[in-house]
N, C-alpha and C positions, 0 to 999 in steps of 0.2 A: 789594796793597802790604804788607800785616802781613809778607812773605814776606822783605822785604827789611829788617825793623827786628831789633834786636837787644832782647835782655830791657829792656834800660835805655830803649829808645825805646818799647816796648811798655808799659813801667810809667808814662812820660810821658804816653802817649797814653791810658791807662786813666785817668789823673785828670782827664780833661777833662770827661767827660759819663757818664750813666749807662748809656746807647746803647752807646758807646766801653769803657765797662767789661767790659760783656757780651760785646760783639765780641773781646776781646783774652782774656778767660776762655774763650770757645769756641775761639779759634783756639789757645790753649796747651793745651786737653782734646786739640784736633785731632793735635797734634804729639804729645801723649803717646801717644795712644790709637795713632798711625801707629808709633811704636815696638813698640807692644805686638804690634801686627798683623806684625810681624816675626819674632814669637817664639811667637804664638798664633793658632788660628785666628779669635778674636776679639779684636780692639784692646783691648776693656773688661777682656779678662782678668788684663792684669798688672795696670791700677788694682784690681780687687779683692783678688788676691794681695797687693799693699802693703797694702791695707785690713785683711784678715784678719789678717796676719800682722806688723803693726805693723813693716812693713820699708819702705827707700827704696832709689830706685836712683842709684847716683854714678857715678863715671868720667866717661868721653869722651862717652859718651850724654848725661850732661846737660849737658856743656860744649856740645855740638852743637844743643842745646835752646836754648841761652841765646844762640847765633850765630847771624846772618842764615840763613834756610832758604836763601834762594837767595845764591848766591856762596858758600858754605862749601864747599872742595873736597875735604874728606876726609870720610868716613863710618866712623861706630864698628864694630867688627868683630863682639863679642861683646855682652852685658850682664850690669854688674856689680849684684846685689842682696844688699843690707847686710840681715842681720835679726839682733835677739839670740837668746841662747842659747834662751831660754823659748819661740821659734815656729820653730826650726829644723826639729825633725821633722814640723811640721804644714806649712811651705813645700815640704818635701821630697815630702812625700806629695800637697799639691796640684799639684807639678811633675810628678810619675808619672801621675797623672790627665790631666796634659794629653802625656803621650807621651814625657815625659823619662826620662832614668836616669842614674844616677850612673858619671862617666867615670873618674874620679880624685879623691881627696881628699889635701889637703895640711893636715898640722898645722903649728903655728904655726912650730917648730924648723926645718922644712926648707922653709918657702915662701920663704926667699931674701930678703925684704924684712923692714925692721925698724918693723914695725907692732905695737906690745903690746898694741893694743886688739883685736887680732884674734886670736881662738882656733884658729879654721880655715877653709881654703876647700874647699868642695865644689864640683867643677866637675860639670855635666850637659849631655847632649848628647840629641839626636834624632833624630842623621844629617843635619842639615843645618844646625841653628844651636847654638851654645852659649851655657851662661849658667852664671856665676862666682854660687855661694851664699857671700857672706862672714858669717862668724859672729862677731859680737862678743862680747869677753868680758864687758863689761856690760849693765844693764838696757835699755840703749839701742840701736838700732841705728846710731845717726849717730857714735859714739863714734871708732871708725878714722878717719872722714873730716877730722877735723882734725890727722891724724897724716901726713897724704899728704905728698909730697916737694915740691910746690909748691902755691902759692895756685891756681894754674888749676884744679885739679881739686876744691878743698875744695867742692863743691857739690852737690846732691842733689835730687831730686823725690819726695815722697810720694804717696800715693794722691788729694790735692787740693789741694798746694801746690808750687810750686818755691823754692828757697832757694839763694842766692850768697853766699859768704864776702867775697869783696873784689870787689864789680860794678865800682868804680871802677878796678882793674888789669884785670881780666878781660876786659873788653868792650872795652877799648882794646889786648888782645893783650899784655896786659903781666904778668908772674908775679914773685913773690919764692920762694926755696927755702925749704923747711924746714930751718932750721938744726940741730935736732935730732940727724939722724943725722950731722952732721958735729962736732957737739960732744962726741957720747958713740960715735963713732967706730963707728957701725953700719950707714955708706953702703958698698953694694955694688954689684955688677955691675947687678942688677936695677934697682935705682933709678936708676941711670944710665941705662941703656937706657930706663926710662920717660922720663926728664927730655929723654933725646935725641929720644922718640916728638913730645913736646909741643912740641919747638923746630922742630922739622921741618913742625909743623902751626901755625906763625907766634907760637909765645910762648917 
């Protein structure tokens, strides 16, 4: 039954009893660990990385978890981990231990999208899967998330919580465009391509 529920349904179910609250918590942890198992030998490794490095996961992976597990037709193709500057090297060392190596690094001036809160993006891979390590300019990993192109992807999960900025829109497959890039004239093809991708996914 839970696989047919979105995050809003699960939140409401969670409030009905202690038993249902535990059931929902276990189910969401299962979904997060299922994501981790796609990238690591043990699904719990991802949660440990997020906890140790004060990091979060954002992007289409989180949006996928917010939507019903059953009936969502698309699947994320990579993992976006957001880290603050101070734990970036720790994250890279941990990923190296897990079999990943740096494939490419993009500095802020060459990334092709107008996120002023992003310092750089380090792409790591293991020959099968790819992880984007997005380094925040600030002391917190979540700063770049609120500069995303649309509200549909202004979400994240940490080691122990899931956050959705605009649940009333997102869970109805509605989104608003971030007017910042339009106002400051920084809208580019990369941003338009990203918006087109989410439109194709029903937003």
